[in-house]
Structure formats: structure tokens, C-alpha cells
N, C-alpha and C positions, 0 to 999 in steps of 0.2 A: 183798925191799923194803928200801931204805935207811932209815936213821934219819930223814933229812929227809922222805922220802916218807911214812913212817908218821905223822910229826907233821902233815904237810900233809893226809893222809887223815883223821886224827882231828879236825883243825880244821874240815874240810869237813863231816864228820858232825855236829859240834857246832853249826856255823852253821845247818845244815839243821834241827836239832832246835829251836834257838832261834826260827828263822823260823816253823816249824810251830806253836810255842807261841804266837807273836804273831798268827797268822792266826785270825780268828774265823769260825766257820761261821754264826753268827747275825748279826743286825744290829749294826753298830758305830755309835755316836754320834760324829759329827764336828761340832765347832763351829768356825766361821770368823768371826773378828773383823776388821773393816776400818775404816780411817780414810782421809781424803782432805783435801787443801787445808789441811794443817797450817800452812803459811806460817811455819815457824820458831818456833812456840809450844812451845818445849821446856821452859822453866822455869815454875814455878807462879806467878811474879810477872812483871808487865810490866817489862822491863828498861830502860824509859825513865822511868816514873813510880812504880815500886815497888808498884803496885796488884795485888791478886790477880786472876789471869786466870780466866775462867769455865771454860775448858778448857785442857789442856796435856798434853804427853807425860808429865809427872810424875804427873798424875792417871790417865792411861791405864795407867801402870805398876801402879797400885793395882788398877785394874779387871782387868787381865790376870792379876795374881797371884791374885786371888780366883777367877777362872774356871779357872785351871790347877789350883787346889786341888780343884776339883770333878771333876777327871780326865775331861774331856770330849774329849780328843784335839784340843787347840786348835791352830788355824792362824791366825797374824796376818799380814795383808797391808796394803799402803798403795797408794792410787791416785794419788799424785803431788802436786806443788807443795809441796815441803818446803824448798827452798833459797833462797827469797826471801820477805820479808815481816816480819822481826823484826830488832831490833838485834843479838841474839845471833848470828844467822846472818850478818848483814852484817859484824860484827866478825870472825867466824871466817873468812870468805872473803877480806876485804880487809886485815885488820890482824893476823892471828894465823898465824904460820908455824912455831911450835916444837912444836905438838901435831898430832894427827890432826884429822879433821873432826868437829865436835861433833854434827852430824846423824847421821853414820854411827855414832858411839859410842852415841847415844841409841837408834837402831833396833836395834843389836846387843844392847843391854841389854834391850830389849823382846822379843827373840826373834823379830824379823821374819823371814818366810820368803820374801818376794818383794815387789818394788815395780815400779811403772812411773814414767816420768818425765813431769812436767807441763810446760806451756809455760813456767812460771817457772823450772823446773829447767834447761831448755835456754837460757833467756835469760841466765843467769849466765855462760855460756861453757864451753867444753870443759875448760879447766884446773880449774874449780871442780867440775863434775859428775864429772870423772874422779877428782879427789881424794876425792869422796864415795864413789865405787864401789870404789876401790883397796883399802880396808881393810874393806869390808863382808863380812858372813858370809852374805849372801843375794844372789840374782841380781836384776839389773835387766832387765826384759823389754821387748821392743819388736817385736811381730810385724809392724807396718806401718812400721817405721823402718829405713831402709837407705841404703847408699851407691850400689851399682849393681844389686843383686839382693836379693830377700827373704832375711833371715837373716844378712847379712854385716856387720851393725853390732851388734845386740843379739840374744840368744837369744829366739826367739818365745814359748817356753813353758818351764815347769819342771814336774817331777813331784815331788810331795810324798807320801811313803808314811806311812800311819798304820794300825797294826794289820793290815798286809798289804794294805790298800786303796791304790789309786793315784789320787791327786787331781791332775788336771792344771790348771794355771793359765796361761792365755794372756793376754798383756799388749798393750795398744794405747794410743796417744797421739793426741790430736786433730790432724788434718792442717792445721788453720788456722795452725799454727806457721810453715809455709812462707811465709805472707804477713803475719803479725802481728809476727814477730821479724825484724830486719834480716838479710839474707842473708849478710853478712860475719861474723855471729855464729853462724849455723846453716847449715852447708854440707852437710847430709844431706837426704834426701828422706823424705816422709811420704805413704804410700798411703792410700786410702780404707779405713776400718776394716772395713766390711762386706765389701768385696772381698777384703781381706787375710784375714779370717776364713774366707771361702769357700775360699781357697787352702790355709790351714793346717789346718783342721778335719779333712779326710779324711786328711792326712798324719799328724796326731796320732793319730787313731783307729787307723789301720793299724799304726803303729810302736809305740805305747804301750798301746793297748787300755785306757784309763783307766776307772775306776769312776765318777768324777765329773769334770765339766769346769766350771771357773770362768773367767769373763771378768773381767779386771781392767783397767778403762778410766780414762784421764784424758780424759774426754769426757762432756758432760752428757746429759740425758735425750733432748732432741729440739730441733730448730731451731738456727739459728746465723746468724752475720753474713755467711756466704758461700754459704748454701744455694742462692740464686738464681744463683750462678756455678758450681754443680756441685762445690763443696768443702764437705762436710758436717762442721760443727764438733761437734755434739752427736749422737751416734749410738747411745746405749745402747738406746733403744727399737727402732730399726731393726735393730740386731744381734740382739736377743732375738727379734724377730718373723721375721726373714728368714733366719737361719742356724741350722738345727737342730743340736742337740748340746750346747748349754749347759744346765746345771742352775741356775746362779747367775751373776748379773752384778753386780759391785761397781763403782761408778763415782763420778766427781766432776767438777770443773772449773766447773760452772755455779753453784756455791754454793747449791744448792737441795736441801734434804733431801727424800728420797723413799723410799717403801717400797710395793711392790706386785708383783702377779703379772700376767703376760700369757701368752697362748698363742702358740707359734711356728707356723710354716707347716705343721707336722705335727700341730698340736693339742696338743702337749705344753706343760706349764706351766713357766714360767721365772720365778724370783724376782729382782727388781731392787731393789738397796739403795744409797742414797747418804746417808751420815751428815751431809753438810753440812760447812762449814768450821770451822776453829779448835778442833777437838777437843771441842766441847761435847756432841756425840753420837758414838756408835760404831755401826756396822752389825754386827749379830749374826745369823748364820744357823746353825741347828742342823739336822742331817740324820741320818737313819738309813739306813745303806747296807749292803747285803749284797753280798759280792764277786760280780762278774759278773751282778748283778741287772739286770733290764731297767728297773727303776724305782728312783727315789731319793726317799724321803719327806723333804721339806725345808720348814721354816718359819723365819720370821725377822722382824726389825724393827729399830728404832733404839732405843738405850738412852742416856739422859742420864747423863753422868758428872760434871756440874758440881758436885755435892754431895760428891764424894769428896775425901779428903785426899791430898796428893801423897805418893808413895812415898819414904820416908826413904832407902832404899838407893839408889834411882835418883838422888836429889838428892846424896847423898854421893859417888857415883861421878863425878858431873859438877861437883862443887864447885869444882874448879880453873877450869873454863870460866866458871862463874857469877861467881866472884870477879874474873876478868879482865874480864868484861863490865861489872861495876859500876865498876871502875877506869876502863875505857874511856869510858863515858858521862859520868863525872864530870870527865874531863880537860878542862882549858882548852886550846882549839885555836888561839885567836887573839884579837885585840883589834880591835874596830870603832871607826871614827872617828865614825860617825853611827849613829843607831838603825836597826835592821833592822825595817822597818815595812810591813805589808800591810793595815792597817786601812781605808785608802781606795782599795784596789786597783781597785774597781769604778768609780770616778769620777775617778781621777787617777793619775799615775805613782806608783810606790811603790818604795822602796829594795830590797825583796826581789825584786820582779819585775825591776827594773833590774839587779840582781846576776845573775839568771839570763840575761837578755838579753846581759849583758857576755860571758858564756862562749859563748852560742849565736852571737853575731855574730862571735866569734873562731874559730868552728869551720868548717873547710872553705870559707873565703873566702865567707861568707854575704853575700847582698844584703839579706835580710830574716830576722828571727827572729819566731817565734810561740810564745808560752808561756802557761801557765795557773798560777794560784796554788794550789799543792798544799801547804797548811799546816795544822798543828793549833794553832800558836801564831801570833798575828798581830802581836805587838810584842815586840821585844827591845831594851832600851836600849843606848846606846853603851857600850862597855867590853868586858870579858872575855866571850868566847863559849865555851861548853862544847860537846862533841860532841853532848850531849843537845839543846842549843839548835838545832844545825844539823839534827838529825833532825826537830825540830818545825817548822823553817823550810821544809824540803823533805822530804816524808814518803815519797816513792816512789823506787824504784831505776831511774828513767828514764834511759836513755842519750840522747845527742844524735844526731839523724838528719838527714842532708842530702838534700833532695828538690828536684825542679824543679816549681815551681808558676807558673801564669799569674798576671799581676797581677790579673786579674778574679777568679781563684779565691781569692787572698788577701783581696780585698775581700769576697767572698761569705762567707768564714769569719768575718770581723769583723761583717758584717751579721747572720749567724746568731746569733753571741754576743750582740750588742746586743739582738736581739729577745727573748732569753731573760731579760735582766736589766733592761731599761728599759721603762716605760710610755711612750706618746706623750702629751706634755703640751703645753698651749697657753699656759699662764701659770704664774706662780710658786706658785700655790695648789695645784697638783696633786701627786700622789704620783709621784715619778720612778722609784723602785726597786721592782721586783717583789719583794715580801717576804711572809714568813709569820711567825706567832708562834713565838718560841723559848722554849718552856718556860713556867713560871708566873710569871716575874719581870717580865713586861710588855715584854720585849725582842723584837727582830725579827731575822730572818735572811733571806738570799736565798731566793727561791722554789725555785730549783734549786741543787745544790751549787756552791760557788764554783769548784771545779776545772773546771767547764764554761766559765768565762769565758776569753776570749782577748784578750791584748794583743799589740801588734806593736812591733818596733824595726826601724830601717833605712828606714822610711817615715814621712812626716808626714801625719797625718790628723785629721779632725774627725768627731764623731758628733752629728748634729743631732737632738735628742730631740723636736723639734716636728713632725718628718716621720714618715710612716707607716713601719711595719716593711718592710724591704727597700730603702729609699731614704734611709737615714740617713748612711751612711759616705761621706765625700768624701776621697779621697787626693790631697793637694796636690802631692806630689813625693817623691823619695827624700831621705833626710836628709843625704846628701852633696852635694846640689845638683843631681843629675841629674833630668831629667824622669821621671815615672812613666808607664809604658805598660801599659794593661790587657791588651794582647795579647802582651806580651813574657814569656818564661819566665825566672823569677828563681830563683837558687840560694837555697833557703829552709831554715833550720834549725828543726826542730820537736823535741819530745820523743817518745820511743818510744810513749807512749800515743796521742798525736795521729796518729802514723804508722800504728800497727797496729790500733787499736780502731775497729770499725765504727760506734761511737756517737760518735765525735769529729766536730767541726765540719767537718774537711777532707772527710769522706765525705758527711755529711748535707747540707752546704750546696752541694756541687758535683756530686754524683752520680758521683764517681770510684769505680771499682771497686778492690778490693784487687789484682787482677791488673794494672790500669793503674798503680796506685801503685808496684808492684814495678818497673815500667819507668821510673819517675821517680827511682828510688833512686840516690843518689851515694855513700853511705857512712855509717857510724855511728861514734860515739866508742868508744874502747877501754874506757872505764869510765863509770859513771853520773855524772849531774850532781853529786850530793852528794859523790862522791869528789873532783871537781875543786874544789868549795867547800872541803872539808876541807884539801886540799893547798895551795890558795891561802892560806888563813888560817894554816896552820902555817908555810909558807915565809916569809910576811911577818912572823910572830911571831919566827922565828929571826933575821931580819934587823933586828929592832927597829922595824918599821914597823907601822902600823895598816891595817886593811882599809878602803878608801874605795870608795864607789859613786858613779859619775857620775850626776847627776840628769838623767834623760831627760825632755824636755818636748816630745816629738814627737807627742803626741796630747792631745785634750781634748774635753770635752762642750760643745756650744753649743746655743742662745745662752747666754752665760755668766751674764747677769743672771737669766734664768729658772732655769737650773740651780742657781745659788747659792741662790735663794729656795726651790726645792724641797728641796735637800739640807739646808737649815737645819732643816726639819721631819723629813725622812726619816731622818737619821742619828742622831737621838736614840735611845739604847738599841739601836743597830744593830750587830750583830756579824757578821763574815763567816764565823766558825766558832763552834761551841758553846763555851761557857765551859769552861776546863780546870781540873782540880784541880791542886794544887801539885805540881810535878815534883821529887820527891825520893825518896831511898831511906829505908826504915824503919831 
């Protein structure tokens, strides 16, 4: 035997001895910790206003450190939606190109062993989620995500070994993505979760013979916006009941915390856990497993981590990113010539809504623009605008989407919106706005969130508040002088929420299905609306000019005398959004 062969033989014997020593004949305790819907809450303080967050990855780091000290053979997993929802993620994706991905670095520091992608992770585009994955120390799973055939895009499962036990984790993502995210941003396919599990489970069992099988889903418990169309959005409960083989299912997406057990079709118990969004709780499952045992004893629930202190090592490791975000949000991006105002957006044109319409009317040769006020701050005086101001002026990462809508469908959406925000009044003594109390200061707010309100550009219209719901909106013509035809198809720009969310007025007012909307699709913008605002402000600032917003007077409430009298009383102490604390860093 050569010297090399002897060394190889000795190493093989040693490896076998080590493996034998790690394999326990008795029960082994395995602990699984899971999070979901983090939405970029990495740091312990909100990176816009400096306030302490209830939950964060920094606090999770403290929890995981404590659990690992207890030597419970811990596995940490995440069920998706981590690349959209906070300013630190937005800055990292759109304005930081000298370092790696902050979300990847955070998950690596936490010792994550597998993730699935959520709808928001796909929405940021391939360049961003590929950047996240390239430097990760863990796999990204997708058993129902594919190009042409199962398994050709992401690995369907991973095997995690603990003390000689094989724990299989199969990952799935909600198939609603095919319809809720514009197709030019997501060019891959999503199969039904239950059908995909039926395909992969026997292959997994035959090839790997795992001791435990965990389902990791970005999909809610049950029900969804397209169930009646045969596309099941939330499938955790269906999966647990209909596909035998799972011991534990960890899920998210619907932002509803859940803990419970159900019996599958063979009568075996399956534990389901959803910790809910924003890291306020974590799912914790503890199981006692004997190798090749026919049963797995498993218990679990949700644990609150809001009272924990952030881990100092975690924060120190990410201090460079943290400092960059502070500088980013404080930066002056431009100067406005007029106040950016949304306070009266429910009853007149406003500069913030008009600014959005300015971009949407310029996208893809739009005839009509439909938008909603998605603000956390409703007034910004003329002068310098910081990036923080822009984030409070438009809070979501919505892209612009061009679709074909009938004139009558545009009118129906405006009618639906009007019904949600205005009472029918007959004289000036009535209350025009549908409102509710806002806290203990005697103020009022809209009865439904202001983001549900819709205004339009490209058409001239009136809303007669003396008429009953459903017959208030009269479109008098196109703003460029053309006649308006209710039967004509118009190229209409909307935001991605109105396009993809089944709760938006486009669907609820018109009965359009998601599959029909996909056929109306013309294209979407390469970046979100906020990015276009930031770019516009910065370019104008570099040229020494101020941002100006054309005042659109294309719509109004009528009769004007009755409306004025009602609003004189209605708008006392009326706010379209909750009052904000001061936006500053400590």
C-alpha cells in the first residue's frame, strides 16, 4: 500500500469513527426556528424615523444565540419576503454597489440553513434576488418554481444532517405570483403547491430516506384571491391534509400568526406554524427523533422576541451598512418649488397625486392614469427634500404597469372609490366624508385606508355627491380634448398594487379576473415609482432647477356650493393618515 493510500485509509477510518460517535441510538432533540415576512427589518431601529422596532433580525440574533447555547441541535429557516419593505433593503438594492447584499450578510450571520422566495423577493427582479443568492451560505428552495420542468430553476429540497439524522426541507412559493407580478419581471412558472408536493415527496423518500420532512412555504394558511380561478394562493392547510409525509409545515405570506396541528389523509398529525410578519414572533418547533423511527414526537408554538435586546455582535458586523443607510435617508435629493401636499387628496387635486400622475401619464404612451395616495406624511413644505421625505411621500415599492381598460371600467373604478369615501348628501349640512375617530385627540380619519382612494388623470370628470352610489361619476371627455368613449379600450397606467392585488378597485368594481388582466398587460416600468421621483429630483438639483408639479384641475366634487359647505365642517381636525412622530435619528 502506498503512503497516499495509507493516509486515505486512515482518514476514512477516522471519518467513520467520528460519524459513529455523532450518531445517537436514543432520541435526539432537534429544534427548528423559523421566521417569515421580515420585509427588510434588519436593524433594531427604523431607518426612517429612528424609533426602536418591535421586531428585527438584530433581536432574532439574540434569541438564536440563547437557543444555541442550550445545545438543542438548532436549525434556522426563513419562509420568504425579505427583499422588499424597508429603507435599508431599498438603499442596498438601488443605491449601494460597493458591498455585498445586506440581507444575505444578515442571514449568513444568523446561521440560516435554507430559505424560500416570497412574492416580494421575486418582485424586485432577477438582478436583485440573484445578488442575494450569490453570496449566501444556504440554499434557496423552490419545488414548484421552474422554467420548463420541475427542478430546473431552484433545488426542490435540501438535506440537513444533525447528529446522524437526516432532516429534509422542501420549499414552495405561492403560484399567485404568475398573476400578481408583471410578467416582464417574472419570466418563470409556478406550479400548484399541493401537486408539486405530490410529485416530489416520493422522489425525496426514495432517494434520501429522511427521518424528518419539513415543508417551508411562502403561502398562507388557506383561501386566496384566485381560488375561484383554480390558482390556490394560500395552501399550507391543503398541503398538510392532502400530502402525507410532512412532520412540520412552516409558512408565511398572509401575515397572520398561526399555531396548530391537523391530521393528514393517513391520520398522522402535522404541526403548522406561522410566526407572522416583521419579526415580532418566531416559530419554534422541538422534536425528539430516533433514527429510522416510524414516529417523530413534535411540539411547538410561537415565541415573542420583542422584549429582547439586539445582539451587539450582529449590529457591529453590519455597522457599515447601518451608517450608509443613515447617511442615505438624511441626504437632500432635490428642491421643490411648491409644497408637496396630500392633505386634501380626497376632495381635490393634490401636488403629491399630481406628481405621481406626471410619471404615469408619461409611461408607455398612457391615455389615462389611475393612482392612490400611499403616504405616511401628508405635507412637505416647498424647499429641500430629503430621501426620507420621499419615502414618506410614497411608501411602497410599486412599479408602473400599463394595461388596457375600457372607458366604462375606468368609470366603475372611480365609482367604487367614491362609494368608499363619500356619503350621499342633499344639502350643505350633511357630513360628506365617511370618517372615523382617530385616537383620543378628537380628530378624524377616513373610514377605510386612504390608499384605497383612486384619482385619475387624462380624463375630465365630476363626482356628484348628491346622487346615490353607483351613479355619481360623470366623465366629460379626455383632457386633451378628445371625446370619451365608455366602450373604447384605453392604454391605462396603474401601479403594481392596483394591477396585481385582488382587493383593488380594478377587480372589485369590474369583475375582471387575474387571468383576464394578464391578457390586458402591455408592460411595466424597469424601476419603482419612488426611484423615478428620486432620479427626477436629483437631476433637477444637479441642473440647478427646482421640482415643479403641474396643477391638474381635471376632476372635482359637485355641486360645489354643497360640497364647500359640507367640507367646512368635515375637514376640521381631519387627517388622511395618522399623526407621525418627528422623523429624525437619535
